[in-house]
C-alpha positions in Angstrom: 136.2 57.7 -107.0 137.6 54.7 -106.0 134.8 52.0 -107.5 132.5 52.6 -109.7 128.8 53.2 -108.5 126.0 50.2 -109.9 123.2 51.7 -107.6 121.1 52.6 -111.3 122.7 49.1 -112.8 119.0 47.9 -114.6 118.4 43.4 -113.5 119.0 41.5 -116.6 115.0 41.7 -117.4 114.7 44.8 -116.6 117.6 45.4 -119.4 115.9 43.3 -121.8 112.6 45.2 -121.3 113.9 48.4 -121.9 115.6 47.1 -125.0 113.2 45.4 -126.4 110.8 48.6 -126.1 113.0 50.4 -128.4 114.8 47.9 -130.7 111.4 45.6 -131.4 109.1 47.0 -134.6 105.7 46.2 -133.7 103.1 46.4 -136.5 99.9 46.6 -135.0 96.3 46.0 -136.2 97.3 44.7 -140.2 94.1 43.8 -141.0 94.8 40.2 -143.3 91.1 39.2 -144.6 87.6 40.2 -143.9 85.2 37.4 -143.3 81.3 37.6 -142.9 81.8 41.6 -142.5 84.3 41.4 -140.0 87.8 42.3 -140.1 90.5 40.1 -139.5 94.1 41.4 -138.1 97.0 40.5 -136.9 100.2 42.2 -134.9 103.8 41.5 -136.2 106.5 41.6 -133.5 110.8 41.6 -134.9 112.5 40.7 -132.6 115.5 43.1 -133.9 116.1 44.4 -137.4 113.7 43.4 -140.1 116.7 42.4 -142.4 118.0 39.7 -140.0 116.9 36.1 -140.7 114.5 34.5 -137.3 112.2 31.6 -136.8 108.4 33.0 -136.2 106.5 31.6 -133.7 103.0 32.5 -135.1 99.8 32.5 -132.6 96.4 32.1 -133.5 93.1 33.7 -131.6 89.8 33.0 -132.6 87.9 29.6 -134.5 86.9 27.6 -131.0 87.6 30.5 -128.8 84.2 31.5 -127.1 85.3 35.2 -126.3 88.8 37.5 -125.9 91.0 39.1 -128.8 94.8 38.7 -129.6 95.2 42.0 -127.9 94.0 39.9 -124.9 97.2 37.4 -125.7 99.8 40.1 -126.6 101.8 39.4 -123.6 102.4 35.3 -124.4 105.0 36.7 -127.2 107.1 37.3 -124.2 109.2 34.4 -124.1 109.5 34.0 -127.6 110.8 37.7 -128.2 113.0 36.6 -125.3 114.2 33.9 -126.9 115.1 36.2 -130.4 112.3 34.5 -132.2 109.7 37.3 -134.2 106.2 36.7 -133.6 102.7 36.8 -135.5 99.8 37.0 -133.2 96.6 36.8 -135.3 93.2 37.1 -134.6 90.7 34.4 -136.1 87.2 34.8 -136.2 85.3 33.8 -132.3 83.2 30.7 -132.4 79.9 32.5 -132.1 81.0 34.2 -135.0 82.3 31.8 -137.6 79.0 29.4 -139.6 81.6 26.2 -139.6 83.0 26.7 -135.8 86.3 25.3 -136.9 89.7 27.3 -136.9 89.8 27.2 -140.8 93.4 28.7 -142.3 92.3 30.2 -144.9 93.4 33.0 -144.4 97.3 31.8 -144.3 96.7 30.5 -147.6 95.6 33.9 -149.0 98.1 34.7 -151.8 99.0 38.2 -150.4 99.8 37.2 -147.0 101.1 33.7 -148.2 102.6 31.7 -145.2 105.5 29.2 -145.8 104.0 25.5 -145.5 101.1 27.1 -146.0 101.1 26.7 -150.1 
C-alpha cells in the first residue's frame, strides 16, 4: 500500500470522549449526609489516574433551586474534565425541602468529608 488509510480516524472530540469513557473513573451517588430524612449524594469524576493531583471543580445543585437534580447537570462537567480537572457534582436539598431555603455548606464541613478551604 502506498499510503496509510485515514478513513477510520476519529476527530479530536470523539477521540477524547472515547478515552474519557474508559479512563475517567466515575463514582456516582456517594451519600455524604442525611438531612430532613433525605439522603444527600454526590458524584466524583476523576480526569485520569487518581494518583495525579489536579484542580477540582465542585458544583452544587440545590439550596435555592426549586426543581431538578444533580443528574440533570452531569454534562456541565465536561468542559472542565476536558481541561484535565476533576469534578464533584453535589446534590443539596431543594428549596422546598430546606427549612431555611438557603444554601448551607454544612455537608462540606462534615468531619468525614472535609473539603479543602472549608475548615
